[in-house]
C-alpha positions as CSV (number, residue, x, y, z in Angstrom):
1,X,0.0,0.0,0.0
2,X,1.5,3.3,-1.1
3,X,1.4,6.2,1.5
4,X,-1.3,8.7,0.9
5,X,-0.1,12.3,0.5
6,X,-1.3,15.2,2.7
7,X,-2.5,16.9,-0.6
8,X,-4.6,14.0,-1.6
9,X,-6.3,13.8,1.9
10,X,-6.9,17.5,1.9
11,X,-8.4,17.5,-1.7
12,X,-10.5,14.5,-0.8
13,X,-11.8,16.1,2.4
14,X,-12.8,19.2,0.3
15,X,-14.9,17.0,-1.9
16,X,-12.4,16.0,-4.7
17,X,-13.8,12.6,-5.8
18,X,-10.7,11.9,-7.9
19,X,-8.6,12.3,-4.7
20,X,-11.0,10.1,-2.7
21,X,-10.8,7.5,-5.5
22,X,-7.0,7.5,-5.2
23,X,-7.4,6.9,-1.4
24,X,-9.9,4.1,-2.0
25,X,-7.8,2.4,-4.8
26,X,-4.7,2.5,-2.7
27,X,-6.2,1.4,0.7
28,X,-9.3,-0.8,0.0
29,X,-7.3,-4.0,-0.1
30,X,-5.8,-3.3,3.2
31,X,-9.1,-2.5,4.8
32,X,-10.8,-5.6,3.3
33,X,-7.9,-7.8,4.6
34,X,-8.0,-6.4,8.1
35,X,-11.8,-6.9,8.2
36,X,-11.5,-10.4,6.7
37,X,-9.0,-11.5,9.3
38,X,-11.2,-10.3,12.1
39,X,-14.6,-11.3,10.8
40,X,-13.6,-14.6,9.0
41,X,-16.3,-14.0,6.4
42,X,-15.8,-12.7,2.8
43,X,-19.3,-11.3,2.7
44,X,-19.0,-9.5,6.1
45,X,-15.5,-8.2,5.2
46,X,-16.9,-6.7,1.9
47,X,-19.8,-5.0,3.8
48,X,-17.4,-3.7,6.5
49,X,-15.1,-2.3,3.8
50,X,-18.0,-0.4,2.2
51,X,-19.0,1.0,5.7
52,X,-15.4,1.9,6.5
53,X,-15.2,4.0,3.3
54,X,-18.4,5.8,4.0
55,X,-17.0,6.6,7.4
56,X,-13.7,7.8,6.0
57,X,-15.6,10.0,3.5
58,X,-17.6,11.6,6.3
59,X,-14.6,11.9,8.8
60,X,-11.7,12.8,6.4
61,X,-12.0,16.4,7.3
62,X,-11.2,15.5,10.9
63,X,-8.0,13.7,10.2
64,X,-5.3,15.8,11.9
65,X,-2.1,14.3,10.3
66,X,-0.9,13.5,14.0
67,X,-0.5,10.0,12.8
68,X,0.1,8.2,9.6
69,X,-3.1,7.9,7.5
70,X,-2.8,4.1,7.4
71,X,-2.9,4.0,11.3
72,X,-6.0,6.2,11.3
73,X,-7.6,4.0,8.7
74,X,-6.6,0.8,10.6
75,X,-8.3,2.1,13.8
76,X,-11.5,2.9,11.9
77,X,-11.5,-0.6,10.3
78,X,-10.9,-2.4,13.6
79,X,-13.5,-0.4,15.4
80,X,-16.1,-0.9,12.7
81,X,-15.4,-4.5,12.4
82,X,-15.8,-5.1,16.2
83,X,-19.1,-3.1,16.1
84,X,-20.3,-5.3,13.1
85,X,-19.4,-8.5,15.0
86,X,-21.2,-7.4,18.1
87,X,-24.2,-6.6,15.9
88,X,-24.1,-10.0,14.4
89,X,-23.7,-11.7,17.8
90,X,-26.7,-9.8,19.2
91,X,-29.0,-10.7,16.3
92,X,-31.6,-13.2,17.2
93,X,-31.7,-16.3,15.1
94,X,-35.2,-17.2,13.8
95,X,-36.2,-20.6,14.7
96,X,-37.9,-22.8,12.2
97,X,-41.4,-24.0,13.4
């Protein structure tokens, strides 16, 4: 995964869809792999990946460059995966009658 530049992050946070696409293309595999390792399901990992990038799009303006972008993205991915797994575990299973 190639490092995302400050300019790309700034442009994406200001609505530049080409910059956001660059972020997505360079990091989506990383996000998917983290989610897959934690969730153990291809479908769940794909859903989490989508949710992570929606969150990144919404929160990119709050990224402070105090850490490496990959670290920030990793924390979002881990937190969203844990939340998704909790939600799955708390979903009642319908019994067949």
